[in-house]
N, C-alpha and C positions, 0 to 999 in steps of 0.2 A: 953658499946655499946650494944644497943638492935637491933639485926639483924632483928627482926620482925617489926621494925619501920624504914624501909629503908630510907625514905626521911630525917628523923631526923639524922640518922647515916651519910648520905651523907653531910648534913649541918655541922655536927660536924667535919667530916674529912676535909671539905672545909675550915672551920675556922682554923683548925690546920695547914693546908697547906699554907693558906694565911699568917699566922703568921710566918711560916718558910720562906716563900718568902721574907717577910719584913726583916728578920734577914740576909738572904743570900744576899739580895741587899745591906744592910748596910755594910756587910763585903766584898762586891764585889766578891762573890764566884760565878762566872759565870757558872761553871759546875753544882753546886747544884741548882742554879737558873733555869737552863734549865730543869733539871729533875723535879723540883717542879712545874714549869709552865706547863709541859706536864701532870703532875698528876692533877693539878687544871682543866685543859682543859678536861681531861677524867672524872673527877668527875662532871663537869658541864654537859657533854654529858649524863652521867648516870642519873643525876637529870632530864634532859629533857625527857629521855626515860621513866623513872618511871612516870613522870607527864602525858606523853602521854598514857601509859598503864592505869593509873588510870582514865584518862578522857574517854578512850574507855570503861572501865568497867562501869563508870557512865552512858554512853550511853546505854549500855545493860540493866542497872538497871532502866532506864527511864520508863519502863513499870510498875513500882510499885512493882515488885516482891521482890526487895531488898531495905531495908530502909538504907539510908546513912545519917550520921550525917550532919547537915547543915554546921557546921564550916569546916568539912573535904570536903564537896561538893564544897563550895565556894573557898577554897584554891586550889582544884584540877582542877577546870574548867578554871582557868585563865592561858592562854598561852600567850607567847610573842615571836613574830617572828621578828627578825632583818634582813632586806634584803638590800643588796647593790644594788643600782640602776645603770644600765649601760646606755650609750647613746642610744643603740638600744632599750632598754625598754622605754625610754622617747620618742624616735621617733615614736614607734609603739603603745604607750599607753598601755604597758604591765606591769604586776607585776608578775614576775615568782617566784615560790616557790620551786625550785629544792632542795635547801639545807634543808629547813624545812621538805620537804617530805622525803628526805633521812634519816633525824634524827627521823622520825616518829612523828613529832610535829603536823602534819596536814595530811589529807588523801584525795586522789583523790575522787571526787564526793561530798565532804563535802560542805554543803551550809552555806554561811555567810551573815549576814546582817551587812554592814559596814557603819560606820559614819566617813567621811573623815574630818580631822581637819587640817588647819582652814577651815572655811566655813560651816561645819556641814551637807554637803550633805550626804544623806543616800541612799544606794543602796543595792540590793540583788544580789549575785553572787555565783558562785561555783568554786571549783578547778577542772580544766579540765585535762584530761589525755594527750591530745595533747599539748605539750610544758610546762606542769607543771605550768600553769598560771591561773590567775583568768579570768573568762569568760567576765565580764563587762570591756570594754576597755574605753568607753567614760568617765565614772566617774573617772577612773584611770588617764586619760590624764588631766582632769580638776583639780584633786588633785595635780598632778605634777606642773601644772602652778600656782595654788593658793598657794602652799607651797614653790614655787621657788626651786624645786628639780633639782639638777645638777648631771651629771654623777660622780660616785664615792662616792656620799653621801648615807646615809642609811635612810631607812624608818622603822617604827615599826608598826606591825600589832598586836594589843593587844586585847585579848579576855576579854570582860567586864563581860559577863555572857554567858551561853551556847548558842552558835550560834550568839551572838552579839559581834561585834568587833569595835575597833577604829583604824583608819589609820592616822599616823602622821609622821612628819619629826623627825628623831632621833636627840636628843640633844647632844649625845656624838660623 
């Protein structure tokens, strides 16, 4: 284990944990399964936090003072936010990002250029302080209608490149 390569270490630990989860499930060991599931959840959260920190560092380095390897840059800039949609969000054409904000995956004031799928409508928006939501509401409402989003379903906001995102209905 190389502690200097934290993302790889987390991936390795996640692989080990998932293997143990499979064995615990096969043996119907509920106590161990609960502990391992919590561990996997914590590792996932750490991975998201590390990616967020790395993304912010890339933002600071954007002025050219620091050279970042292109493979590392592309791997670090891709974020994926999975958001559960409530009936209130649908009624008011809102996409609230409270949980991704708490996890440090996205930040207040961050500007996004979003392509909503299906349909392909592109719009520019930003994360607002008031309500932890995206500023653009009309395009969000059209996306909900075009993608047939219902309360309790999830949407995915996926970063394609720095500042450029795709919004789609979650398949899981």
